[in-house]
MOPAC internal coordinates of N, CA, C and O (Angstrom, degrees):
PM7 1SCF
backbone

  N    0.0000 0     0.00 0     0.00 0    0    0    0
  C    1.4455 1     0.00 0     0.00 0    1    0    0
  C    1.5264 1   110.91 1     0.00 0    2    1    0
  O    1.2310 1   120.53 1   143.49 1    3    2    1
  N    1.3148 1   116.59 1   -36.51 1    3    2    1
  C    1.4540 1   119.78 1  -177.54 1    5    3    2
  C    1.5220 1   110.93 1   -63.83 1    6    5    3
  O    1.2310 1   119.59 1   143.55 1    7    6    5
  N    1.3323 1   118.39 1   -36.45 1    7    6    5
  C    1.4600 1   119.91 1  -179.47 1    9    7    6
  C    1.5223 1   111.28 1   -66.60 1   10    9    7
  O    1.2310 1   119.99 1   146.29 1   11   10    9
  N    1.3470 1   117.62 1   -33.71 1   11   10    9
  C    1.4649 1   120.09 1   176.73 1   13   11   10
  C    1.5235 1   111.18 1   -66.05 1   14   13   11
  O    1.2310 1   120.88 1   140.82 1   15   14   13
  N    1.3102 1   115.92 1   -39.18 1   15   14   13
  C    1.4611 1   120.12 1   176.98 1   17   15   14
  C    1.5196 1   109.67 1   -65.62 1   18   17   15
  O    1.2310 1   120.00 1   137.02 1   19   18   17
  N    1.3101 1   117.60 1   -42.98 1   19   18   17
  C    1.4648 1   122.77 1   179.33 1   21   19   18
  C    1.5336 1   109.24 1   -62.98 1   22   21   19
  O    1.2310 1   120.43 1   138.95 1   23   22   21
  N    1.3179 1   116.79 1   -41.05 1   23   22   21
  C    1.4525 1   121.85 1   179.81 1   25   23   22
  C    1.5261 1   111.11 1   -62.33 1   26   25   23
  O    1.2310 1   120.20 1   135.09 1   27   26   25
  N    1.3139 1   117.23 1   -44.91 1   27   26   25
  C    1.4651 1   119.78 1   179.65 1   29   27   26
  C    1.5250 1   111.00 1   -67.60 1   30   29   27
  O    1.2310 1   120.15 1   146.99 1   31   30   29
  N    1.3328 1   117.31 1   -33.01 1   31   30   29
  C    1.4654 1   120.58 1   175.82 1   33   31   30
  C    1.5226 1   110.57 1   -63.92 1   34   33   31
  O    1.2310 1   120.06 1   139.53 1   35   34   33
  N    1.3170 1   117.48 1   -40.47 1   35   34   33
  C    1.4580 1   121.69 1  -178.56 1   37   35   34
  C    1.5267 1   111.77 1   -70.36 1   38   37   35
  O    1.2310 1   120.32 1   146.34 1   39   38   37
  N    1.3237 1   116.99 1   -33.66 1   39   38   37
  C    1.4676 1   120.36 1  -176.55 1   41   39   38
  C    1.5247 1   112.95 1   -65.99 1   42   41   39
  O    1.2310 1   119.91 1   154.28 1   43   42   41
  N    1.3283 1   117.77 1   -25.72 1   43   42   41
  C    1.4614 1   119.85 1  -177.65 1   45   43   42
  C    1.5256 1   112.37 1   -88.20 1   46   45   43
  O    1.2310 1   119.53 1   174.68 1   47   46   45
  N    1.3189 1   118.50 1    -5.32 1   47   46   45
  C    1.4630 1   121.76 1  -179.11 1   49   47   46
  C    1.5269 1   110.94 1   -78.31 1   50   49   47
  O    1.2310 1   120.81 1   -28.28 1   51   50   49
  N    1.3265 1   116.07 1   151.72 1   51   50   49
  C    1.4617 1   120.90 1   175.30 1   53   51   50
  C    1.5325 1   109.06 1   -78.13 1   54   53   51
  O    1.2310 1   120.89 1    -6.83 1   55   54   53
  N    1.3286 1   115.90 1   173.17 1   55   54   53
  C    1.4655 1   119.95 1   179.98 1   57   55   54
  C    1.5238 1   111.53 1   -60.67 1   58   57   55
  O    1.2310 1   120.48 1   137.12 1   59   58   57
  N    1.3277 1   116.68 1   -42.88 1   59   58   57
  C    1.4643 1   120.36 1   179.48 1   61   59   58
  C    1.5236 1   111.19 1   -64.70 1   62   61   59
  O    1.2310 1   121.03 1   138.67 1   63   62   61
  N    1.3199 1   115.63 1   -41.33 1   63   62   61
  C    1.4594 1   119.40 1   179.49 1   65   63   62
  C    1.5299 1   111.08 1   -65.70 1   66   65   63
  O    1.2310 1   120.49 1   142.73 1   67   66   65
  N    1.3315 1   116.67 1   -37.27 1   67   66   65
  C    1.4659 1   120.15 1   176.89 1   69   67   66
  C    1.5247 1   110.41 1   -64.03 1   70   69   67
  O    1.2310 1   120.72 1   139.12 1   71   70   69
  N    1.3230 1   116.22 1   -40.88 1   71   70   69
  C    1.4613 1   119.90 1   177.08 1   73   71   70
  C    1.5145 1   111.85 1   -62.01 1   74   73   71
  O    1.2310 1   120.80 1   138.52 1   75   74   73
  N    1.3309 1   116.08 1   -41.48 1   75   74   73
  C    1.4611 1   120.42 1   177.28 1   77   75   74
  C    1.5236 1   111.30 1   -64.14 1   78   77   75
  O    1.2310 1   120.79 1   140.91 1   79   78   77
  N    1.3211 1   116.10 1   -39.09 1   79   78   77
  C    1.4674 1   121.12 1   179.47 1   81   79   78
  C    1.5270 1   110.41 1   -64.99 1   82   81   79
  O    1.2310 1   120.39 1   136.97 1   83   82   81
  N    1.3306 1   116.86 1   -43.03 1   83   82   81
  C    1.4683 1   120.45 1   178.17 1   85   83   82
  C    1.5279 1   109.86 1   -62.07 1   86   85   83
  O    1.2310 1   120.58 1   136.66 1   87   86   85
  N    1.3224 1   116.49 1   -43.34 1   87   86   85
  C    1.4666 1   120.25 1   178.98 1   89   87   86
  C    1.5220 1   111.31 1   -61.59 1   90   89   87
  O    1.2310 1   120.48 1   136.91 1   91   90   89
  N    1.3252 1   116.70 1   -43.09 1   91   90   89
  C    1.4677 1   121.07 1   178.97 1   93   91   90
  C    1.5287 1   110.80 1   -62.50 1   94   93   91
  O    1.2310 1   121.09 1   136.89 1   95   94   93
  N    1.3433 1   115.52 1   -43.11 1   95   94   93
  C    1.4597 1   119.80 1  -179.69 1   97   95   94
  C    1.5293 1   112.09 1   -67.54 1   98   97   95
  O    1.2310 1   120.29 1   144.17 1   99   98   97
  N    1.3274 1   117.04 1   -35.83 1   99   98   97
  C    1.4628 1   119.96 1   178.21 1  101   99   98
  C    1.5281 1   111.34 1   -67.19 1  102  101   99
  O    1.2310 1   120.73 1   143.80 1  103  102  101
  N    1.3341 1   116.21 1   -36.20 1  103  102  101
  C    1.4648 1   119.61 1   175.78 1  105  103  102
  C    1.5226 1   110.40 1   -64.65 1  106  105  103
  O    1.2310 1   121.12 1   137.87 1  107  106  105
  N    1.3404 1   115.47 1   -42.13 1  107  106  105
  C    1.4586 1   119.44 1   177.67 1  109  107  106
  C    1.5298 1   110.56 1   -63.60 1  110  109  107
  O    1.2310 1   120.65 1   139.46 1  111  110  109
  N    1.3256 1   116.36 1   -40.54 1  111  110  109
  C    1.4576 1   120.57 1   178.84 1  113  111  110
  C    1.5301 1   110.55 1   -61.87 1  114  113  111
  O    1.2310 1   120.16 1   137.66 1  115  114  113
  N    1.3152 1   117.31 1   -42.34 1  115  114  113
  C    1.4526 1   121.34 1   177.42 1  117  115  114
  C    1.5327 1   110.76 1   -60.57 1  118  117  115
  O    1.2310 1   121.02 1   133.60 1  119  118  117
  N    1.3306 1   115.66 1   -46.40 1  119  118  117
  C    1.4641 1   119.50 1   179.81 1  121  119  118
  C    1.5266 1   111.63 1   -62.50 1  122  121  119
  O    1.2310 1   120.48 1   141.00 1  123  122  121
  N    1.3271 1   116.68 1   -39.00 1  123  122  121
  C    1.4631 1   120.09 1   178.61 1  125  123  122
  C    1.5263 1   111.21 1   -66.08 1  126  125  123
  O    1.2310 1   120.37 1   139.50 1  127  126  125
  N    1.3383 1   116.90 1   -40.50 1  127  126  125
  C    1.4650 1   119.72 1   177.43 1  129  127  126
  C    1.5235 1   110.94 1   -63.85 1  130  129  127
  O    1.2310 1   120.95 1   139.69 1  131  130  129
  N    1.3201 1   115.80 1   -40.31 1  131  130  129
  C    1.4700 1   120.48 1   178.92 1  133  131  130
  C    1.5247 1   110.12 1   -63.83 1  134  133  131
  O    1.2310 1   120.40 1   136.66 1  135  134  133
  N    1.3358 1   116.84 1   -43.34 1  135  134  133
  C    1.4611 1   120.47 1   178.14 1  137  135  134
  C    1.5231 1   111.41 1   -63.22 1  138  137  135
  O    1.2310 1   120.52 1   140.84 1  139  138  137
  N    1.3356 1   116.62 1   -39.16 1  139  138  137
  C    1.4633 1   119.95 1   179.48 1  141  139  138
  C    1.5210 1   110.66 1   -65.41 1  142  141  139
  O    1.2310 1   120.48 1   140.11 1  143  142  141
  N    1.3239 1   116.69 1   -39.89 1  143  142  141
  C    1.4584 1   121.04 1  -179.29 1  145  143  142
  C    1.5237 1   112.04 1   -66.65 1  146  145  143
  O    1.2310 1   120.54 1   147.33 1  147  146  145
  N    1.3311 1   116.58 1   -32.67 1  147  146  145
  C    1.4631 1   120.12 1  -179.34 1  149  147  146
  C    1.5266 1   112.47 1   -92.86 1  150  149  147
  O    1.2310 1   120.33 1  -179.38 1  151  150  149
  N    1.3266 1   116.98 1     0.62 1  151  150  149
  C    1.4551 1   120.79 1   177.53 1  153  151  150
  C    1.5221 1   113.86 1    79.15 1  154  153  151
  O    1.2310 1   119.62 1  -161.62 1  155  154  153
  N    1.3152 1   118.33 1    18.38 1  155  154  153
  C    1.4580 1   121.56 1  -177.99 1  157  155  154
  C    1.5206 1   113.36 1  -101.82 1  158  157  155
  O    1.2310 1   119.89 1   177.70 1  159  158  157
  N    1.3228 1   117.81 1    -2.30 1  159  158  157
  C    1.4633 1   120.98 1  -176.56 1  161  159  158
  C    1.5236 1   109.94 1   -77.58 1  162  161  159
  O    1.2310 1   120.84 1   -57.60 1  163  162  161
  N    1.3318 1   116.00 1   122.40 1  163  162  161
  C    1.4588 1   120.76 1   179.97 1  165  163  162
  C    1.5231 1   111.52 1   -97.08 1  166  165  163
  O    1.2310 1   120.38 1   137.58 1  167  166  165
  N    1.3237 1   116.88 1   -42.42 1  167  166  165
  C    1.4602 1   121.37 1  -177.17 1  169  167  166
  C    1.5251 1   108.91 1  -100.50 1  170  169  167
  O    1.2310 1   120.33 1   -92.33 1  171  170  169
  N    1.3172 1   116.98 1    87.67 1  171  170  169
  C    1.4646 1   121.03 1  -175.57 1  173  171  170
  C    1.5237 1   112.78 1   -69.26 1  174  173  171
  O    1.2310 1   119.97 1   155.55 1  175  174  173
  N    1.3107 1   117.67 1   -24.45 1  175  174  173
  C    1.4650 1   119.82 1  -179.38 1  177  175  174
  C    1.5233 1   111.78 1   -70.07 1  178  177  175
  O    1.2310 1   119.91 1   161.07 1  179  178  177
  N    1.3153 1   117.79 1   -18.93 1  179  178  177
  C    1.4642 1   121.61 1  -179.26 1  181  179  178
  C    1.5260 1   110.93 1   -63.80 1  182  181  179
  O    1.2310 1   120.10 1   148.91 1  183  182  181
  N    1.3360 1   117.41 1   -31.09 1  183  182  181
  C    1.4680 1   121.60 1   179.77 1  185  183  182
  C    1.5305 1   109.72 1   -59.68 1  186  185  183
  O    1.2310 1   120.90 1   133.97 1  187  186  185
  N    1.3141 1   115.88 1   -46.03 1  187  186  185
  C    1.4664 1   121.29 1  -179.22 1  189  187  186
  C    1.5320 1   111.24 1   -66.39 1  190  189  187
  O    1.2310 1   120.32 1   138.94 1  191  190  189
  N    1.3256 1   116.99 1   -41.06 1  191  190  189
  C    1.4588 1   121.86 1  -179.22 1  193  191  190
  C    1.5267 1   110.41 1   -63.82 1  194  193  191
  O    1.2310 1   120.25 1   136.20 1  195  194  193
  N    1.3205 1   117.13 1   -43.80 1  195  194  193
  C    1.4641 1   121.08 1  -178.92 1  197  195  194
  C    1.5296 1   109.76 1   -65.93 1  198  197  195
  O    1.2310 1   120.38 1   137.83 1  199  198  197
  N    1.3274 1   116.88 1   -42.17 1  199  198  197
  C    1.4635 1   120.20 1   179.23 1  201  199  198
  C    1.5262 1   110.92 1   -59.87 1  202  201  199
  O    1.2310 1   120.44 1   138.02 1  203  202  201
  N    1.3075 1   116.77 1   -41.98 1  203  202  201
  C    1.4715 1   120.80 1   179.17 1  205  203  202
  C    1.5217 1   111.66 1   -69.43 1  206  205  203
  O    1.2310 1   120.27 1   143.36 1  207  206  205
  N    1.3395 1   117.09 1   -36.64 1  207  206  205
  C    1.4695 1   120.12 1   177.85 1  209  207  206
  C    1.5230 1   111.05 1   -65.04 1  210  209  207
  O    1.2310 1   120.26 1   142.37 1  211  210  209
  N    1.3285 1   117.10 1   -37.63 1  211  210  209
  C    1.4732 1   120.75 1   176.10 1  213  211  210
  C    1.5284 1   109.54 1   -61.53 1  214  213  211
  O    1.2310 1   120.75 1   134.34 1  215  214  213
  N    1.3158 1   116.17 1   -45.66 1  215  214  213
  C    1.4641 1   120.59 1  -179.94 1  217  215  214
  C    1.5274 1   110.91 1   -62.87 1  218  217  215
  O    1.2310 1   120.20 1   138.69 1  219  218  217
  N    1.3258 1   117.21 1   -41.31 1  219  218  217
  C    1.4627 1   120.82 1   178.58 1  221  219  218
  C    1.5291 1   111.20 1   -61.27 1  222  221  219
  O    1.2310 1   120.99 1   132.95 1  223  222  221
  N    1.3246 1   115.72 1   -47.05 1  223  222  221
  C    1.4655 1   119.95 1  -178.46 1  225  223  222
  C    1.5237 1   110.87 1   -63.56 1  226  225  223
  O    1.2310 1   119.98 1   138.19 1  227  226  225
  N    1.3233 1   117.63 1   -41.81 1  227  226  225
  C    1.4626 1   120.88 1   178.85 1  229  227  226
  C    1.5246 1   111.29 1   -65.97 1  230  229  227
  O    1.2310 1   120.34 1   141.20 1  231  230  229
  N    1.3169 1   116.96 1   -38.80 1  231  230  229
  C    1.4617 1   121.10 1   179.16 1  233  231  230
  C    1.5266 1   111.01 1   -64.34 1  234  233  231
  O    1.2310 1   120.58 1   134.69 1  235  234  233
  N    1.3214 1   116.50 1   -45.31 1  235  234  233
  C    1.4604 1   120.29 1   179.51 1  237  235  234
  C    1.5250 1   110.52 1   -63.87 1  238  237  235
  O    1.2310 1   120.40 1   139.30 1  239  238  237
  N    1.3416 1   116.84 1   -40.70 1  239  238  237
  C    1.4701 1   120.12 1   178.31 1  241  239  238
  C    1.5246 1   110.34 1   -61.97 1  242  241  239
  O    1.2310 1   120.02 1   137.94 1  243  242  241
  N    1.3204 1   117.57 1   -42.06 1  243  242  241
  C    1.4659 1   121.08 1   179.28 1  245  243  242
  C    1.5250 1   110.83 1   -65.42 1  246  245  243
  O    1.2310 1   120.30 1   139.62 1  247  246  245
  N    1.3295 1   117.04 1   -40.38 1  247  246  245
  C    1.4580 1   120.68 1   178.63 1  249  247  246
  C    1.5285 1   111.05 1   -63.59 1  250  249  247
  O    1.2310 1   120.67 1   140.35 1  251  250  249
  N    1.3210 1   116.32 1   -39.65 1  251  250  249
  C    1.4653 1   120.13 1   178.62 1  253  251  250
  C    1.5225 1   110.99 1   -67.01 1  254  253  251
  O    1.2310 1   119.98 1   140.63 1  255  254  253
  N    1.3334 1   117.64 1   -39.37 1  255  254  253
  C    1.4709 1   120.82 1   177.57 1  257  255  254
  C    1.5264 1   110.50 1   -64.06 1  258  257  255
  O    1.2310 1   120.56 1   137.50 1  259  258  257
  N    1.3274 1   116.54 1   -42.50 1  259  258  257
  C    1.4652 1   120.37 1   178.67 1  261  259  258
  C    1.5235 1   111.43 1   -63.49 1  262  261  259
  O    1.2310 1   120.66 1   138.06 1  263  262  261
  N    1.3213 1   116.35 1   -41.94 1  263  262  261
  C    1.4753 1   120.08 1  -179.78 1  265  263  262
  C    1.5222 1   110.73 1   -67.55 1  266  265  263
  O    1.2310 1   120.23 1   145.31 1  267  266  265
  N    1.3116 1   117.16 1   -34.69 1  267  266  265
  C    1.4614 1   120.60 1  -179.58 1  269  267  266
  C    1.5286 1   111.79 1   -72.65 1  270  269  267
  O    1.2310 1   120.15 1   151.24 1  271  270  269
  N    1.3228 1   117.31 1   -28.76 1  271  270  269
  C    1.4529 1   120.49 1  -178.15 1  273  271  270
  C    1.5300 1   113.04 1   -81.09 1  274  273  271
  O    1.2310 1   120.44 1   166.64 1  275  274  273
  N    1.3238 1   116.77 1   -13.36 1  275  274  273
  C    1.4709 1   120.03 1  -179.07 1  277  275  274
  C    1.4972 1   111.92 1   -85.74 1  278  277  275
  O    1.2310 1   120.10 1   180.00 1  279  278  277

């Protein structure tokens, strides 16, 4: 259920806001990878969630670009 809520939140963002969201998520992904490498990562499932959120945001941005070009 949470992913559906996250998806609807992403759909209402503008292109610039989606880009900012992707950048924020990529920074978080980097920090999580760094924590995993140093053995400090406690919530390992967060890595998978962030990766999927990045994909969702990129997909929505691509869909919006396609719709705008038509």
